C-alpha positions as CSV (number, residue, x, y, z in Angstrom):
1,X,64.3,-43.1,-42.3
2,X,66.7,-40.1,-41.8
3,X,65.1,-36.6,-41.8
4,X,67.3,-35.4,-44.7
5,X,66.4,-38.5,-46.8
6,X,62.7,-38.1,-46.0
7,X,62.7,-34.4,-47.2
8,X,64.6,-35.3,-50.4
9,X,62.1,-38.0,-51.3
10,X,59.2,-35.7,-50.5
11,X,60.6,-33.0,-52.7
12,X,61.0,-35.5,-55.6
13,X,57.4,-36.9,-55.2
14,X,55.4,-33.8,-54.1
15,X,57.4,-30.6,-54.4
16,X,54.3,-28.4,-54.1
17,X,53.5,-29.9,-50.6
18,X,57.0,-29.1,-49.3
19,X,56.7,-25.5,-50.7
20,X,53.3,-25.1,-49.0
21,X,54.7,-26.3,-45.6
22,X,57.7,-24.1,-45.9
23,X,55.6,-21.0,-46.6
24,X,53.4,-21.7,-43.5
25,X,56.4,-22.2,-41.3
26,X,58.0,-18.9,-42.4
27,X,54.7,-17.0,-41.9
28,X,54.2,-18.6,-38.4
29,X,57.7,-17.6,-37.4
30,X,57.2,-13.9,-38.5
31,X,53.9,-13.8,-36.5
32,X,55.5,-15.3,-33.4
33,X,58.3,-12.7,-33.5
34,X,55.6,-9.9,-33.8
35,X,53.6,-11.1,-30.8
36,X,56.7,-11.9,-28.6
37,X,58.1,-8.5,-29.4
38,X,55.3,-6.6,-27.7
39,X,55.6,-5.4,-24.1
40,X,54.2,-7.9,-21.8
41,X,51.6,-6.7,-19.3
42,X,52.7,-6.1,-15.7
43,X,52.1,-9.0,-13.4
44,X,48.9,-9.0,-11.4
45,X,49.5,-9.8,-7.8
46,X,46.0,-9.0,-6.5
47,X,43.4,-9.2,-9.3
48,X,40.4,-8.3,-7.0
49,X,42.1,-5.2,-5.8
50,X,42.9,-4.0,-9.3
51,X,39.5,-4.9,-10.6
52,X,37.8,-2.8,-7.9
53,X,40.0,0.3,-8.5
54,X,37.6,3.2,-9.4
55,X,37.8,4.3,-13.0
56,X,39.7,7.6,-13.5
57,X,38.2,10.5,-15.3
58,X,40.1,13.5,-16.7
59,X,39.3,16.8,-15.0
60,X,38.5,18.3,-18.4
61,X,36.5,15.3,-19.6
62,X,33.4,16.4,-21.5
63,X,31.7,13.4,-23.1
64,X,30.0,14.3,-26.3
65,X,26.2,13.8,-26.4
66,X,25.3,11.5,-29.3
67,X,21.7,10.7,-30.3
68,X,21.0,7.1,-30.5
69,X,18.1,4.7,-30.9
70,X,17.8,2.0,-28.2
71,X,15.8,-0.9,-29.3
72,X,14.6,-3.6,-26.9
73,X,15.6,-7.1,-28.1
74,X,16.4,-10.4,-26.4
75,X,19.6,-9.9,-24.4
76,X,21.0,-13.0,-22.7
77,X,21.5,-12.2,-19.0
78,X,25.0,-13.6,-19.0
79,X,26.2,-11.2,-21.7
80,X,28.5,-8.4,-20.4
81,X,27.3,-5.3,-22.1
82,X,27.6,-1.6,-21.2
83,X,24.5,0.4,-21.0
84,X,25.1,3.9,-22.4
85,X,23.3,7.0,-23.3
86,X,26.3,8.4,-25.0
87,X,29.7,7.2,-26.3
88,X,32.4,7.5,-23.8
89,X,36.0,8.1,-24.8
90,X,38.9,6.0,-23.8
91,X,39.8,8.4,-20.9
92,X,37.0,6.8,-18.9
93,X,38.6,3.5,-17.9
94,X,36.2,0.7,-17.5
95,X,37.4,-2.8,-16.8
96,X,34.9,-5.2,-18.5
97,X,36.4,-8.1,-16.4
98,X,35.7,-6.5,-13.0
99,X,32.7,-8.6,-12.2
100,X,32.7,-10.4,-8.8
101,X,31.5,-14.0,-8.4
102,X,28.3,-13.6,-6.6
103,X,27.4,-17.2,-6.1
104,X,29.1,-17.7,-2.8
105,X,27.8,-14.4,-1.4
106,X,24.2,-15.3,-2.4
107,X,24.4,-18.7,-0.7
108,X,24.5,-20.8,-3.8
109,X,26.9,-23.8,-3.9
110,X,29.6,-24.2,-6.5
111,X,28.2,-21.6,-8.7
112,X,24.8,-23.3,-8.9
113,X,22.6,-21.2,-11.2
114,X,20.1,-23.9,-12.0
115,X,16.5,-23.0,-12.2
116,X,13.4,-24.7,-10.8
117,X,12.1,-25.2,-14.4
118,X,13.7,-26.4,-17.6
119,X,14.6,-23.7,-20.1
120,X,11.6,-24.5,-22.3
121,X,9.1,-24.2,-19.4
122,X,7.3,-21.0,-18.3
123,X,4.7,-20.1,-15.8
124,X,1.3,-21.4,-17.0
125,X,-0.7,-18.2,-16.0
126,X,-0.6,-14.6,-17.0
127,X,0.8,-14.4,-20.5
128,X,-0.8,-11.8,-22.7
129,X,-0.5,-11.8,-26.4
130,X,3.1,-10.6,-26.2
131,X,4.9,-12.3,-23.4
132,X,8.5,-11.3,-23.0
133,X,11.8,-13.2,-23.0
134,X,14.8,-12.9,-20.8
135,X,18.0,-14.8,-21.1
136,X,16.4,-16.8,-23.9
137,X,14.1,-18.3,-21.3
138,X,10.3,-17.9,-21.7
139,X,8.8,-15.7,-19.0
140,X,5.4,-14.2,-18.5
141,X,6.8,-10.9,-17.4
142,X,6.7,-8.6,-20.4
143,X,10.3,-7.4,-20.1
144,X,13.0,-7.7,-22.8
145,X,16.4,-6.3,-22.5
146,X,17.8,-3.0,-23.9
147,X,20.3,-3.2,-26.7
148,X,21.1,-1.3,-29.9
149,X,19.6,-2.4,-33.2
150,X,17.1,-1.5,-35.9
151,X,14.4,-4.0,-35.4
152,X,12.2,-5.2,-32.7
153,X,11.9,-8.6,-31.0
154,X,12.0,-11.5,-33.4
155,X,13.4,-9.3,-36.2
156,X,10.1,-7.5,-36.9
157,X,9.5,-3.7,-36.8
158,X,10.7,-2.0,-33.6
159,X,8.0,-1.5,-31.0
160,X,10.5,0.1,-28.5
161,X,9.6,3.3,-26.8
162,X,11.4,6.4,-28.0
163,X,15.1,6.7,-27.0
164,X,14.4,9.7,-24.7
165,X,12.4,7.5,-22.4
166,X,15.1,4.9,-22.4
167,X,17.7,7.5,-21.6
168,X,15.5,8.7,-18.7
169,X,15.2,5.2,-17.4
170,X,19.0,4.7,-17.5
171,X,19.7,8.0,-15.8
172,X,17.2,7.1,-13.1
173,X,18.8,3.7,-12.6
174,X,22.2,5.5,-12.3
175,X,20.8,7.8,-9.6
176,X,19.4,4.9,-7.7
177,X,22.7,3.0,-7.9
178,X,24.5,6.1,-6.6
179,X,22.2,6.2,-3.5
180,X,22.1,2.5,-2.6
181,X,23.4,1.9,0.9
182,X,26.4,-0.5,1.3
183,X,24.2,-3.0,3.0
184,X,22.0,-3.2,-0.2
185,X,19.0,-1.3,1.0
186,X,17.6,2.1,-0.1
187,X,16.7,4.2,2.8
188,X,16.0,7.9,3.4
189,X,18.4,8.1,6.4
190,X,21.5,6.9,4.4
191,X,20.7,8.4,1.0
192,X,21.9,11.9,1.9
193,X,25.2,10.5,3.2
194,X,25.8,8.8,-0.1
195,X,25.4,12.1,-2.1
196,X,28.4,13.4,-3.9
197,X,30.2,15.9,-1.5
198,X,29.2,19.4,-2.3
199,X,26.1,18.5,-4.3
200,X,23.7,16.8,-1.9
201,X,20.4,16.1,-3.5
202,X,18.4,14.5,-0.7
203,X,16.6,17.1,1.4
204,X,17.3,17.0,5.1
205,X,13.7,16.5,6.0
206,X,13.8,13.1,4.2
207,X,17.1,12.0,5.8
208,X,15.6,10.6,8.9
209,X,13.6,7.6,10.0
210,X,13.5,4.0,8.7
211,X,9.8,3.1,8.7
212,X,9.7,2.7,4.9
213,X,13.1,1.2,4.2
214,X,11.6,-2.2,3.2
215,X,9.2,-0.6,0.8
216,X,11.7,1.8,-0.7
217,X,14.2,-1.1,-1.3
218,X,11.4,-3.2,-2.9
219,X,10.4,-0.2,-5.1
220,X,14.0,0.5,-6.2
221,X,14.6,-3.2,-7.0
222,X,11.4,-3.3,-9.1
223,X,12.8,-0.4,-11.2
224,X,15.8,-2.7,-12.1
225,X,13.8,-5.9,-12.4
226,X,11.2,-4.0,-14.6
227,X,14.0,-3.4,-17.1
228,X,15.0,-7.1,-17.0
229,X,18.0,-6.9,-14.8
230,X,18.1,-9.7,-12.2
231,X,20.8,-10.7,-9.7
232,X,22.8,-12.5,-12.4
233,X,22.9,-9.7,-14.9
234,X,26.4,-8.7,-16.1
235,X,25.2,-5.5,-17.9
236,X,26.9,-2.5,-16.4
237,X,27.0,1.3,-16.7
238,X,29.4,4.0,-15.9
239,X,28.3,6.7,-13.5
240,X,28.6,10.0,-15.4
241,X,28.8,12.0,-12.1
242,X,31.5,10.1,-10.2
243,X,34.1,7.8,-11.8
244,X,32.5,4.5,-10.9
245,X,31.1,1.4,-12.5
246,X,27.8,-0.2,-11.5
247,X,27.1,-3.8,-12.4
248,X,23.3,-4.2,-12.5
249,X,23.4,-7.8,-11.2
250,X,25.4,-6.8,-8.1
251,X,23.0,-3.9,-7.4
252,X,20.0,-6.2,-7.5
253,X,21.7,-9.0,-5.7
254,X,22.6,-6.8,-2.7
255,X,19.1,-5.4,-2.5
256,X,17.5,-8.9,-2.6
257,X,19.9,-10.2,0.0
258,X,19.0,-7.3,2.3
259,X,15.3,-8.0,1.9
260,X,15.8,-11.7,2.7
261,X,17.7,-10.8,5.8
262,X,14.8,-8.6,7.0
263,X,12.3,-11.4,6.5
264,X,10.9,-13.0,9.6
265,X,9.9,-16.6,10.0
266,X,6.2,-15.9,9.3
267,X,7.1,-14.4,5.9
268,X,6.7,-10.7,7.0
269,X,9.4,-8.2,6.9
270,X,10.8,-6.5,10.1
271,X,11.7,-5.0,12.3
272,X,8.7,-3.6,14.0
273,X,5.1,-3.8,12.9
274,X,4.2,-4.9,9.4
275,X,3.2,-2.1,7.2
276,X,1.3,-3.6,4.3
277,X,2.6,-1.1,1.7
278,X,6.1,-2.2,2.7
279,X,5.2,-5.8,2.6
280,X,3.5,-5.7,-0.8
281,X,6.5,-3.9,-2.5
282,X,9.1,-6.3,-0.9
283,X,7.0,-9.3,-1.9
284,X,6.7,-8.0,-5.5
285,X,10.4,-7.6,-5.7
286,X,11.1,-11.1,-4.5
287,X,8.5,-12.6,-6.8
288,X,9.7,-10.8,-9.9
289,X,13.3,-11.7,-9.0
290,X,12.3,-15.4,-8.9
291,X,10.1,-15.1,-12.0
292,X,12.8,-13.6,-14.1
293,X,15.4,-16.3,-13.4
294,X,13.6,-19.2,-11.7
295,X,16.6,-19.3,-9.2
296,X,15.7,-21.4,-6.2
297,X,17.5,-18.9,-4.0
298,X,14.5,-16.6,-4.2
299,X,11.6,-19.0,-4.4
300,X,11.2,-19.9,-0.8
301,X,11.4,-16.3,0.6
302,X,9.1,-15.1,-2.2
303,X,6.5,-17.9,-1.5
304,X,6.6,-17.1,2.3
305,X,6.0,-13.5,1.6
306,X,2.9,-14.3,-0.4
307,X,1.7,-16.8,2.2
308,X,1.9,-14.0,4.8
309,X,0.2,-11.5,2.5
310,X,-2.7,-13.9,2.0
311,X,-3.0,-14.5,5.8
312,X,-2.9,-10.7,6.3
313,X,-6.0,-10.2,4.2
314,X,-9.2,-9.0,5.9
315,X,-12.3,-11.2,6.0
316,X,-15.4,-10.3,4.1
317,X,-17.9,-8.6,6.3
318,X,-20.6,-10.9,5.1
319,X,-18.7,-13.8,6.6
320,X,-18.0,-15.6,3.3
321,X,-14.5,-15.4,1.9
322,X,-11.8,-12.8,1.9
323,X,-11.8,-9.0,1.4
324,X,-9.2,-6.3,0.9
325,X,-6.1,-5.1,2.9
326,X,-5.4,-2.1,5.0
327,X,-2.2,-0.7,6.6
328,X,-1.9,-3.3,9.3
329,X,-2.0,-7.0,8.8
330,X,-4.9,-9.0,10.1
331,X,-2.6,-11.0,12.3
332,X,-1.7,-7.8,14.2
333,X,-5.4,-7.0,14.8
334,X,-6.0,-10.5,16.1
335,X,-3.1,-10.2,18.5
336,X,-4.3,-6.9,19.8
337,X,-7.7,-8.4,20.4
338,X,-6.2,-11.3,22.3
339,X,-4.1,-8.8,24.4
340,X,-7.3,-6.9,25.3
341,X,-6.2,-3.8,23.5
342,X,-9.4,-3.8,21.4
343,X,-13.0,-3.9,22.4
344,X,-15.4,-6.2,20.6
345,X,-16.8,-3.2,18.6
346,X,-13.3,-1.9,17.7
347,X,-12.2,-5.3,16.6
348,X,-15.3,-5.8,14.5
349,X,-14.7,-2.5,12.7
350,X,-10.9,-2.9,12.2
351,X,-10.8,-6.5,11.2
352,X,-13.0,-5.7,8.1
353,X,-11.4,-2.4,7.3
354,X,-9.7,-2.1,3.9
355,X,-8.8,0.5,1.3
356,X,-8.4,0.6,-2.5
357,X,-4.8,1.7,-2.5
358,X,-3.2,-1.0,-0.3
359,X,-5.5,-3.6,-1.8
360,X,-4.4,-2.8,-5.4
361,X,-0.7,-3.1,-4.4
362,X,-1.4,-6.5,-2.8
363,X,-3.3,-7.5,-6.0
364,X,-0.2,-6.6,-8.0
365,X,2.0,-8.7,-5.6
366,X,-0.3,-11.6,-6.2
367,X,0.0,-10.9,-9.9
368,X,3.8,-11.1,-9.7
369,X,3.6,-14.3,-7.7
370,X,1.2,-15.8,-10.2
371,X,3.4,-14.9,-13.2
372,X,6.4,-16.4,-11.4
373,X,4.6,-19.7,-11.0
374,X,4.2,-19.5,-7.2
375,X,1.2,-20.7,-5.3
376,X,-1.6,-18.1,-5.1
377,X,-5.0,-19.1,-3.7
378,X,-7.8,-18.1,-6.0
379,X,-9.9,-17.2,-3.0
380,X,-7.5,-14.5,-2.1
381,X,-7.7,-12.8,-5.5
382,X,-11.5,-13.3,-5.6
383,X,-11.8,-11.6,-2.2
384,X,-9.8,-8.6,-3.3
385,X,-11.9,-8.2,-6.4
386,X,-15.1,-8.5,-4.3
387,X,-13.8,-5.5,-2.3
388,X,-12.9,-3.5,-5.4
389,X,-16.4,-4.1,-6.9
390,X,-18.0,-3.0,-3.6
391,X,-16.2,0.3,-3.4
392,X,-17.1,1.0,-7.1
393,X,-20.5,2.8,-7.3
394,X,-22.9,2.1,-10.1
395,X,-25.3,4.5,-11.7
396,X,-28.9,4.6,-10.5
397,X,-31.3,2.4,-12.3
398,X,-28.3,0.4,-13.5
399,X,-28.4,-3.3,-14.2
400,X,-26.8,-5.8,-11.8
401,X,-23.1,-6.2,-11.7
402,X,-21.5,-9.5,-12.8
403,X,-20.3,-10.4,-9.3
404,X,-23.9,-10.5,-8.0
405,X,-25.4,-12.5,-10.9
406,X,-22.5,-14.7,-11.9
407,X,-22.9,-13.6,-15.5
408,X,-21.6,-10.8,-17.6
409,X,-21.5,-7.3,-16.0
410,X,-24.5,-5.3,-17.3
411,X,-24.1,-2.4,-14.9
412,X,-23.4,1.2,-15.8
413,X,-20.6,3.0,-14.0
414,X,-19.7,6.7,-13.5
415,X,-16.0,5.5,-13.4
416,X,-15.3,6.6,-9.9
417,X,-14.0,4.4,-7.1
418,X,-14.2,4.9,-3.4
419,X,-11.1,4.8,-1.1
420,X,-12.7,2.8,1.8
421,X,-16.3,2.5,0.7
422,X,-18.5,3.5,-2.3
423,X,-19.7,6.6,-0.5
424,X,-16.1,8.1,-0.6
425,X,-15.9,7.8,-4.4
426,X,-14.5,11.1,-5.8
427,X,-13.7,12.5,-2.4
428,X,-10.2,13.7,-1.4
429,X,-7.9,11.4,0.5
430,X,-6.2,13.6,3.0
431,X,-2.6,13.4,4.2
432,X,0.5,15.4,4.9
433,X,0.6,16.6,1.3
434,X,-2.8,18.2,1.3
435,X,-1.3,21.4,-0.1
436,X,-0.9,19.5,-3.4
437,X,-3.7,19.1,-5.9
438,X,-5.6,15.9,-5.3
439,X,-6.4,13.8,-8.4
440,X,-9.5,11.7,-7.6
441,X,-9.1,9.7,-10.8
442,X,-6.2,7.9,-9.1
443,X,-8.8,5.6,-7.6
444,X,-10.3,4.9,-11.0
445,X,-6.8,3.9,-12.2
446,X,-6.4,1.6,-9.3
447,X,-9.8,0.1,-10.1
448,X,-8.8,-0.6,-13.7
449,X,-5.5,-2.3,-12.7
450,X,-7.2,-4.5,-10.1
451,X,-9.8,-5.6,-12.5
452,X,-7.5,-6.0,-15.5
453,X,-4.9,-8.1,-13.7
454,X,-7.5,-9.9,-11.6
455,X,-10.2,-10.7,-14.1
456,X,-8.8,-10.1,-17.6
457,X,-12.3,-9.2,-18.9
458,X,-11.9,-6.7,-21.7
459,X,-15.7,-6.3,-21.9
460,X,-16.0,-5.0,-18.4
461,X,-18.1,-1.8,-18.8
462,X,-16.4,-0.1,-15.8
463,X,-13.0,0.1,-17.7
464,X,-14.0,2.6,-20.3
465,X,-16.0,4.8,-17.9
466,X,-12.9,5.0,-15.7
467,X,-10.6,5.6,-18.7
468,X,-12.7,8.6,-19.6
469,X,-12.1,10.2,-16.2
470,X,-8.3,9.6,-16.5
471,X,-8.0,11.5,-19.8
472,X,-10.0,14.4,-18.3
473,X,-7.1,14.8,-15.8
474,X,-3.9,14.3,-17.9
475,X,-0.5,14.7,-16.3
476,X,0.8,18.2,-16.3
477,X,3.2,20.3,-14.4
478,X,1.7,23.5,-13.0
479,X,3.8,26.6,-12.4
480,X,3.8,26.0,-8.7
481,X,4.5,22.2,-9.2
482,X,1.5,21.4,-6.9
483,X,-0.2,19.4,-9.7
484,X,2.6,16.8,-9.6
485,X,1.4,13.3,-8.5
486,X,3.8,10.5,-9.4
487,X,1.6,7.9,-7.8
488,X,-1.4,8.9,-9.9
489,X,0.8,9.0,-13.1
490,X,2.2,5.6,-12.4
491,X,-1.1,3.8,-12.0
492,X,-2.8,5.9,-14.7
493,X,0.0,4.9,-17.1
494,X,-0.3,1.2,-16.2
495,X,-4.1,1.2,-16.4
496,X,-4.4,2.9,-19.8
497,X,-1.5,1.0,-21.3
498,X,-3.3,-2.2,-20.4
499,X,-6.8,-0.9,-21.5
500,X,-6.1,0.4,-25.0
501,X,-2.3,0.6,-25.4
502,X,-0.4,-0.8,-28.4
503,X,-0.8,-4.5,-27.2
504,X,-4.4,-4.3,-26.1
505,X,-7.1,-6.0,-28.2
506,X,-8.9,-2.6,-28.2
507,X,-7.6,-0.7,-31.2
508,X,-7.1,3.0,-31.7
509,X,-5.3,4.0,-28.5
510,X,-8.0,6.7,-27.9
511,X,-7.1,7.0,-24.3
512,X,-3.5,5.8,-24.1
513,X,-2.1,8.1,-26.8
514,X,-3.0,11.5,-25.2
515,X,-2.1,10.1,-21.7
516,X,1.2,8.8,-22.9
517,X,2.1,12.1,-24.6
518,X,1.2,14.1,-21.5
519,X,2.9,11.7,-19.1
520,X,6.3,11.6,-21.0
521,X,6.3,15.3,-21.4
522,X,5.7,15.9,-17.7
523,X,8.1,13.3,-16.4
524,X,11.0,14.2,-18.7
525,X,10.6,17.8,-17.8
526,X,10.9,17.0,-14.1
527,X,14.0,14.7,-14.2
528,X,17.1,16.5,-13.1
529,X,19.6,16.9,-15.9
530,X,22.3,19.0,-14.1
531,X,25.7,17.8,-15.4
532,X,28.3,16.6,-12.8
533,X,25.7,16.9,-10.1
534,X,24.6,14.2,-7.7
535,X,21.0,15.1,-8.6
536,X,21.4,14.1,-12.2
537,X,18.9,11.4,-13.2
538,X,16.8,11.7,-10.1
539,X,13.3,13.2,-9.6
540,X,13.8,15.7,-6.8
541,X,10.6,17.7,-7.3
542,X,8.3,16.4,-4.6
543,X,4.8,15.2,-5.2
544,X,1.8,14.7,-2.9
545,X,3.2,11.5,-1.4
546,X,6.9,12.2,-1.2
547,X,6.8,12.9,2.5
548,X,7.4,9.2,3.1
549,X,10.1,8.3,0.7
550,X,11.5,11.4,-0.8
551,X,13.6,11.3,-4.0
552,X,14.1,7.5,-3.7
553,X,10.3,6.9,-3.9
554,X,9.9,9.5,-6.7
555,X,12.8,8.3,-8.8
556,X,11.9,4.6,-8.5
557,X,8.2,5.2,-9.2
558,X,8.9,7.3,-12.3
559,X,11.4,4.8,-13.7
560,X,8.7,2.2,-13.3
561,X,6.2,4.5,-15.1
562,X,8.6,4.8,-18.0
563,X,9.0,1.0,-18.1
564,X,5.3,0.6,-18.6
565,X,5.8,-0.1,-22.4
566,X,7.3,-3.5,-21.7
567,X,7.1,-4.4,-18.1
568,X,3.9,-6.5,-18.3
569,X,2.3,-8.4,-21.2
570,X,-1.2,-7.2,-21.9
571,X,-3.7,-8.7,-19.4
572,X,-6.5,-9.0,-22.0
573,X,-4.6,-11.2,-24.5
574,X,-6.2,-14.3,-26.1
575,X,-3.6,-16.6,-24.6
576,X,-4.4,-15.4,-21.1
577,X,-8.2,-16.1,-21.6
578,X,-7.4,-19.6,-22.9
579,X,-5.2,-20.4,-20.0
580,X,-7.7,-19.1,-17.5
581,X,-10.4,-21.3,-19.0
582,X,-8.0,-24.3,-18.8
583,X,-7.3,-23.6,-15.2
584,X,-11.1,-23.3,-14.4
585,X,-11.3,-26.8,-15.7
586,X,-8.6,-28.1,-13.4
587,X,-5.3,-27.0,-15.0
588,X,-2.2,-26.9,-12.9
589,X,0.2,-24.2,-11.7
590,X,-0.2,-20.6,-10.8
591,X,-3.3,-19.6,-9.0
592,X,-4.8,-22.4,-6.8
593,X,-8.5,-22.9,-6.9
594,X,-9.1,-22.9,-3.2
């Protein structure tokens, strides 16, 4: 049939159909003319070069400060979102497509981002009563992702921390991004060179040496991982000091790659001797990186780091089981004995030597491995808890402790904890920062954390006695700043948030509330807020322990402190108790009963 004849018959039989088709054809033609009439974008010869061009900022650019409420809800890790503390005008040019493909660099084949577990699976140990979610995948880490909204996770009332804490976290992450070395590490020697010209914020006395680079890199990574940003996160933020864009996933990926490159065959981190503070922090970072994503890329180095940590544990002086940790690994002491560098008496003393600080960091590394579903021998955790109980003095005429009877703990405690033995409880731990005030309750905070994450017994009588000591020494900034102790404030915040924070079975927040108010007031007052300065977002005021890591240590530690609201699920949750009972009866996964 001819086209003209077809149209004539169509008009006679169904005129309304022909009219409808005609109208749509005319409308489509007008729309096509409108689109074609626009100026075409210039051709892109080198997309990568254009994507990496730094954003340009007007010299007179003054971004308005706008109050906002940031609420933590589930944020898929593949979503490309900008993290902001203020609305930025169009003068700050940010290319949302400038995200590199990290898979080849990270050693994954063909963009393989598959996990070791199906999406519906999660680690079988460690969930409290409010486990977190990341990328819509269940995880026993408590983190959720920051985004704007008016309700909390699941659509219920918001339980997010106030926006001032979130702004402080974001500014701290900006400062850390600004001072990450090109090789992915964070180190005191290179941080000063990365400062904005004319506004250096890293003191010269901290710009030397590399003994703590592994630990500092692990600590900085934990600050990002604690907010839920893993190696595959596409969330990004603009640097408000220099015209630069930072993609959180790339920051984390570079840091993790650097850690893996430093790992030796035995699972320790080099070069040089193994410093257990460094090892515990690096191990935590790798375990949490794996736990957040279940990416196989990080599982093997994370497991090897835990295997070394377990082998580095000191033996119990009574000859049965494990004990705590000290600065050096047990392997190094054994090698020194074999080389004839230690007498029998020196070896006997050193091989059983341990301290509460290093031991608690190692317990937290085991906790991270446990939550990630890695293999953690139960005997290792039991040995650490045996040491923590031993350095914790009991009151005179007190009942027996649970570890000696096998039953519930009926002892009475003053709440103090010793550094290396029970006789040192309450005594000052000396160091290069002795001109600062010493807060002996820091050992009590460490004791709470070790017991909470290792035993999950909310009825432990030690916990409240220790909490009472903490609230007697709340965070505050003295006129001379010598009261500042970020290490104490971090562990005190973690301890009390677990003990009677909002998610604890214990109600009332009798201890957490005054501590939290004092902690946020102190930390926020110490964070640098100088506009257009390299120091902005960092914590440059030193504390008692800054001699080792300077502003990198201070900033990463304080970001972690302000993430305490969501970083871990509560250790005393009913779900955790049920899972522990199941494991004691032969359940699988997580901590191995051996």
